[in-house]
Structures are given as C-alpha cells and as structure tokens.
C-alpha positions in Angstrom: 0.0 0.0 0.0 1.4 3.4 -1.0 1.8 6.0 1.7 -0.5 9.0 1.9 2.4 11.4 1.2 3.1 9.6 -2.1 -0.6 9.8 -3.0 -0.8 13.5 -2.4 -1.8 15.6 -5.4 0.5 18.5 -6.0 -1.2 21.5 -7.5 -0.1 23.1 -10.7 0.2 26.8 -11.5 -3.2 27.0 -13.2 -4.9 25.5 -10.1 -3.0 27.9 -7.9 -4.2 30.9 -9.9 -7.8 29.7 -10.0 -8.0 29.0 -6.3 -6.3 32.2 -5.3 -8.7 34.2 -7.5 -11.7 32.3 -6.1 -10.6 33.1 -2.6 -10.1 36.8 -3.6 -6.5 36.8 -2.6 -4.0 38.9 -4.5 -0.6 37.5 -5.6 1.0 39.8 -3.1 -1.1 38.4 -0.2 -0.6 34.8 -1.1 3.2 35.3 -1.5 3.4 36.9 1.8 1.3 34.4 3.6 3.2 31.5 2.1 6.5 33.1 2.7 7.6 33.0 -1.0 8.8 35.6 -3.4 6.2 37.5 -5.4 8.1 36.8 -8.7 8.3 33.1 -7.8 4.6 32.9 -7.4 3.9 34.9 -10.6 6.2 32.6 -12.5 4.6 29.5 -11.0 1.1 30.6 -11.9 2.2 31.3 -15.5 4.3 28.1 -15.7 7.2 30.2 -16.8 9.8 28.2 -14.9 10.2 25.0 -12.9 9.4 25.8 -9.3 11.1 24.0 -6.4 8.8 21.4 -4.9 9.3 22.9 -1.4 8.0 26.2 -2.6 4.9 24.6 -4.2 4.3 22.8 -1.0 4.4 26.1 1.0 1.9 27.7 -1.3 -0.4 24.6 -1.4 -0.4 24.4 2.4 -1.9 27.9 2.6 -4.8 26.7 0.5 -5.2 23.5 2.4 -5.4 25.4 5.7 -8.6 27.1 4.5 -10.1 23.9 3.1 -8.9 23.5 -0.5 -8.1 19.9 -1.6 -6.4 19.1 -4.8 -7.6 15.9 -6.4 -7.0 13.5 -9.3 -9.1 10.8 -10.8 -8.3 7.1 -10.4 -6.2 6.8 -13.6 -4.4 10.1 -12.9 -5.5 11.6 -16.2 -7.5 14.5 -14.8 -6.7 16.8 -11.8 -9.1 19.1 -10.1 -9.8 20.7 -6.8 -12.4 20.4 -4.1 -13.1 23.6 -2.2 -14.7 23.2 1.3 -14.0 26.7 2.5 -16.0 28.6 5.1 -15.9 31.9 3.1 -16.5 33.9 6.2 -13.3 32.6 7.8 -11.3 33.0 4.6 -12.6 36.5 4.2 -11.9 37.4 7.8 -8.4 36.0 7.5 -7.9 38.2 4.5 -9.3 41.3 6.3 -7.1 40.6 9.4 -4.1 40.2 7.1 -4.7 43.5 5.4 -5.2 45.2 8.8 -1.9 43.7 10.0 -0.1 44.9 6.9 -1.4 48.4 7.3 -0.4 48.6 10.9 3.1 47.4 10.1 3.4 50.1 7.4 2.3 52.7 10.0 4.8 51.4 12.5 7.6 51.5 10.0 7.0 55.1 9.1 
C-alpha cells in the first residue's frame, strides 16, 4: 500500500491561480502568507519556470489550511480541486491580514 504522502496531489500553477482568485487573494497576499517571493509565485502561476517542490508545498499548504483539496481521478488523467471553504473565515483572514499589513506600514513610518 502506498503512503498517503506519495498519493498527495501536487497542484499546478493553473490551479494555484484559480483557487487564489476564487478566494479573492492577490498574488502579493498569497506570496506573503506562504513566505515565498512574489516573482516566484507569478512565474509558478504562469508556468514560466520550474518551481522548487518545497516552494509549491508552501503555497499549497496555505490553500489546504482554508479547506482546499487538490484531487485527481483514479487513472491520474485529470486533476481538479475540491473547495470546502468557510468563506466567512477566509474573508476574515484576508481582512485581518490586510489590517496587519497596514499597521506594520504605519509602525515602520
């Protein structure tokens, strides 16, 4: 029996962009939350370059924390996503993040 880690579906850049947009997150917000560079995220979403698996995992974890699951059919021919997100918590997280960012900018001034 294969381990669950081996069966994990790794998202691609197109899924990343779709889920991010569905959640209403900007590229800047996701990059900051995931702790990755903005240019890295932009390139990943456009499939402009091969992204290090650890970076993809960081980004994917952010989505999984709010209830997004990446899926594939049994013969691994199609991939998809299942979104089980409490929008109020995702929206509130985004609002809190924006308030935090604004307060940090004021503190730095």
